[in-house]
C-alpha positions as CSV (number, residue, x, y, z in Angstrom):
1,M,17.0,-27.0,-1.3
2,I,16.4,-25.0,-4.5
3,H,16.6,-28.1,-6.6
4,Q,14.0,-29.8,-4.4
5,V,11.3,-27.2,-4.5
6,A,10.0,-26.0,-7.8
7,I,9.6,-22.3,-8.2
8,K,6.5,-21.2,-10.0
9,S,5.5,-17.8,-11.3
10,L,2.2,-16.3,-10.4
11,P,-0.2,-15.0,-13.0
12,Q,0.0,-11.2,-13.6
13,E,-3.3,-10.7,-11.8
14,W,-1.6,-11.5,-8.5
15,L,0.9,-8.7,-8.7
16,W,-0.3,-5.8,-10.8
17,C,2.2,-2.9,-11.2
18,E,1.7,0.2,-13.2
19,T,5.2,0.1,-14.6
20,W,4.7,-3.1,-16.5
21,C,1.0,-3.8,-16.6
22,D,-1.8,-2.2,-18.6
23,D,-4.8,-0.4,-17.2
24,E,-7.2,-3.1,-18.5
25,S,-5.5,-5.8,-16.5
26,K,-5.8,-3.7,-13.3
27,K,-9.6,-4.5,-13.2
28,K,-8.7,-8.2,-12.6
29,A,-5.8,-7.5,-10.2
30,K,-5.8,-9.3,-6.8
31,T,-3.0,-7.2,-5.4
32,I,-1.5,-3.9,-6.6
33,D,2.2,-3.2,-6.1
34,L,2.6,0.5,-5.3
35,C,6.3,0.3,-6.4
36,N,8.3,3.3,-7.4
37,N,8.2,4.1,-11.1
38,P,11.8,5.0,-12.1
39,Q,10.5,6.9,-15.1
40,T,8.2,9.3,-13.3
41,K,9.9,9.4,-9.8
42,E,6.4,10.2,-8.5
43,P,6.1,10.0,-4.7
44,K,4.5,6.7,-3.5
45,L,1.6,8.4,-1.6
46,E,0.7,10.5,-4.7
47,A,0.9,7.4,-6.9
48,A,-1.3,5.4,-4.4
49,A,-4.0,8.1,-4.4
50,R,-4.0,8.1,-8.2
51,I,-3.8,4.4,-8.8
52,V,-6.2,3.3,-6.0
53,P,-9.0,5.9,-5.6
54,E,-10.0,4.5,-2.1
55,W,-6.6,5.3,-0.8
56,V,-7.4,8.9,0.0
57,G,-10.3,7.8,2.3
58,Y,-8.2,5.1,3.9
59,D,-5.3,7.5,4.5
60,T,-7.6,10.1,6.0
61,E,-9.2,7.6,8.3
62,I,-5.8,6.3,9.5
63,R,-4.4,9.8,10.1
64,K,-7.5,10.6,12.2
65,L,-7.0,7.5,14.2
66,I,-3.3,8.3,14.8
67,Q,-4.2,11.8,15.9
68,Q,-6.9,10.4,18.3
69,I,-4.4,7.9,19.8
70,E,-1.7,10.7,20.2
71,K,-4.3,12.9,21.9
72,E,-5.4,10.1,24.3
73,K,-1.7,9.4,25.1
74,K,-1.2,13.0,26.1
75,S,-4.3,13.1,28.3
76,F,-3.6,9.8,30.0
77,K,-2.0,10.2,33.4
78,H,-0.4,7.6,35.6
79,D,1.5,7.6,38.8
80,E,5.2,7.0,38.7
81,L,6.4,4.2,41.0
């Protein structure tokens, strides 16, 4: 199978990673890989907030949604069969 299907590499803009890409190329990035940087050992969520400024807002919104769902679960009552 591997000899029948050619494997192509995507341009750098399709998978930007801080470890091997420069800040200038980030402006054109279509996806950002929030991979672990072995040099800094920075936690992923901290790196995400630093690399993708919108991350903090997204994270806050999702945490609020999770809290709301958990709260609704606790208040939901049903009869046992």
